C-alpha positions in Angstrom: 16.8 18.4 12.4 13.1 18.1 11.7 11.4 15.2 13.5 10.8 12.7 10.6 7.8 11.2 12.4 6.0 14.6 12.5 7.0 15.3 8.9 5.5 12.0 7.8 2.3 12.7 9.7 1.9 16.1 8.1 2.3 14.6 4.7 -0.2 11.8 5.2 -2.7 14.0 6.8 -2.4 16.5 4.0 -2.8 13.8 1.4 -5.9 12.5 3.1 -7.4 16.0 3.3 -6.7 17.4 -0.2 -5.8 14.3 -2.3 -2.4 12.7 -2.8 -1.6 14.7 -6.0 -2.5 18.0 -4.5 -0.7 17.4 -1.3 2.5 16.6 -3.2 2.1 19.6 -5.4 2.7 17.6 -8.6 0.5 17.6 -11.7 -1.2 14.3 -12.4 0.2 14.2 -15.9 3.7 13.6 -14.4 2.5 10.3 -13.1 0.3 9.1 -16.0 2.6 6.2 -16.6 -0.1 3.6 -16.5 -3.1 5.8 -17.2 -6.2 3.7 -18.0 -4.1 0.6 -18.5 -4.4 -3.0 -17.3 -5.2 -4.2 -13.9 -2.6 -4.2 -11.0 -2.4 -6.8 -8.3 -1.3 -5.7 -4.8 -0.2 -8.0 -2.0 1.1 -7.7 1.6 3.9 -10.2 1.2 5.8 -12.7 3.1 9.5 -12.4 2.3 11.7 -15.3 3.3 14.7 -15.0 1.1 14.8 -15.8 -1.7 11.1 -16.5 -1.8 8.3 -13.9 -2.2 4.8 -15.2 -1.3 1.4 -13.7 -0.7 0.0 -13.8 2.8 2.2 -11.4 4.7 1.3 -9.0 7.4 2.0 -5.2 7.8 1.8 -3.0 10.8 1.5 0.8 11.4 1.2 2.8 14.6 -0.9 5.8 15.7 0.0 8.9 17.6 -0.2 7.1 20.9 1.9 4.1 19.6 -1.1 1.8 19.3 -0.9 -0.5 16.4 -3.1 -1.7 13.5 -2.1 -4.9 11.6 -3.3 -5.8 8.2 -3.1 -8.8 5.9 -4.5 -8.6 2.3 -4.4 -8.7 -1.4 -6.5 -7.5 -4.3 -6.6 -5.8 -7.7 -7.4 -2.4 -9.1 -7.6 -0.9 -12.6 -5.9 2.5 -12.9 -8.3 5.2 -14.1 -11.4 3.2 -12.9 -12.0 4.0 -9.3 -14.7 1.4 -8.7 -13.0 -1.4 -10.6 -11.4 -2.9 -7.4 -11.4 -6.2 -5.6 -9.9 -7.7 -2.5 -9.3 -7.1 1.1 -8.0 -9.0 4.1 -8.0 -9.1 7.9 -7.2 -6.6 10.5 -6.6 -6.3 14.3 -5.7 -3.4 16.5 -4.9 -2.7 20.2 -6.2 0.9 20.0 -8.5 1.5 23.0 -11.1 3.4 20.8 -11.1 1.6 17.5 -9.4 -1.7 18.4 -10.6 -5.2 17.8 -10.3 -7.5 14.9 -12.1 -8.6 11.8 -12.0 -8.3 8.0 -12.0 -5.4 5.5 -12.8 -5.0 1.8 -11.6 -2.5 -0.7 -14.3 -0.2 -2.0 -12.5 2.4 -4.2 -9.2 3.2 -5.8 -8.3 6.8 -4.8 -5.1 7.0 -6.8 -2.3 4.9 -8.3 1.1 6.6 -8.8 3.7 4.3 -10.4 7.3 4.9 -9.5 10.5 3.7 -11.2 11.7 0.3 -10.0 11.5 -3.4 -10.6 12.6 -6.8 -9.2 13.5 -8.1 -12.7 17.0 -9.5 -12.8 17.2 -10.2 -9.1 17.8 -13.7 -7.7 14.4 -13.7 -5.8 11.8 -16.3 -6.5 8.4 -14.7 -7.1 5.5 -17.1 -6.2 2.9 -14.5 -6.9 3.7 -13.5 -10.5 6.7 -12.7 -12.6 9.6 -10.6 -11.5 9.5 -8.6 -14.8 5.9 -7.7 -13.9 6.7 -6.2 -10.5 5.9 -2.5 -10.1 6.9 0.2 -7.6 4.7 3.0 -6.6 1.9 4.3 -4.3 -1.7 3.1 -4.2 -4.3 4.7 -2.0 -7.5 2.7 -1.4 -10.7 3.3 0.4 -11.7 0.4 2.6 -14.7 -0.7 4.6 -14.1 -2.6 7.9 -16.3 -5.5 8.9 -17.8 -3.6 11.8 -18.9 -0.7 9.6 -16.0 1.8 10.1 -14.5 3.4 7.0 -10.8 3.8 6.4 -8.0 4.6 3.9 -5.2 2.2 3.1 -1.8 3.5 1.7 0.3 0.8 0.0 3.8 1.9 -0.9 6.4 -0.2 -2.6 10.1 0.5 -3.1 12.1 -1.8 -5.5 15.5 -1.7 -7.2 15.8 1.6 -9.0 13.1 3.4 -6.9 14.1 6.7 -5.3 14.9 6.3 -1.6 12.2 8.8 -0.6 9.5 6.3 -1.6 8.3 4.3 1.4 8.1 0.6 1.8 5.1 -0.7 3.7 1.5 0.1 4.7 -0.2 2.8 6.7 -3.8 4.0 6.9 -6.8 4.9 9.0 -9.5 3.2 10.9 -12.4 5.5 11.6 -11.0 8.8 12.9 -7.7 7.3 14.1 -4.7 7.7 11.7 -2.1 4.9 11.9 0.4 6.9 10.0 3.7 5.4 10.9 4.6 2.0 9.2 6.9 -0.4 10.9 10.3 -1.0 9.4 10.5 -3.6 6.6 11.9 -6.9 7.7 11.7 -10.6 6.7 9.4 -13.5 7.3 5.6 -13.5 7.4 5.4 -10.2 9.2 7.7 -8.4 6.7 5.9 -5.1 6.5 6.4 -5.1 2.8 4.0 -4.6 -0.2 4.3 -5.6 -3.8 2.5 -4.7 -7.0 2.3 -6.8 -10.2 1.0 -5.8 -13.6 -1.3 -8.7 -14.4 -0.5 -10.8 -17.5 -2.8 -10.3 -20.4 -3.6 -6.8 -19.4 -2.4 -4.0 -21.7 -0.6 -1.1 -20.0 -0.6 2.3 -21.5 
């Protein structure tokens, strides 16, 4: 059986090198579900059943099993790469790019909506409305507070989402790729993300 960790690394490195759509070999029209529509909010969430709240923490590990932790939230507008806002905090035990600080989002690379929603579940959404939840993949360029650049992958799997879609966060800091997200769990460090279509924004 193929090592799933190596397979995951190859996919993420390929996506970073040639762009997420090209790496997946799928034409962009297949994912034009939100096109140039309304703004999307993203959050790293705290999940303490049945409550969903902003302010969670996600972790991913590198080749040498060092870790990078993020908190954060923000917004982006599909089809408008610079229409972004938000960021959060980070810390890492990596011996080369470790430390702690803040980061800000500088660009939307891509947003690929997937099937899935939390509508109809017994969860209590303290961020937005369950009917406005979205599944999918967002790729963001970020700038760390010490000047290093990075890429942040936010992936969300909800009810009705194909099982091949990840749940959680991974990304890079400088030249180190923290490609392997920790398993989703519960509490403040839930390793979960969530997207909401913002109210008053028209989706295509």
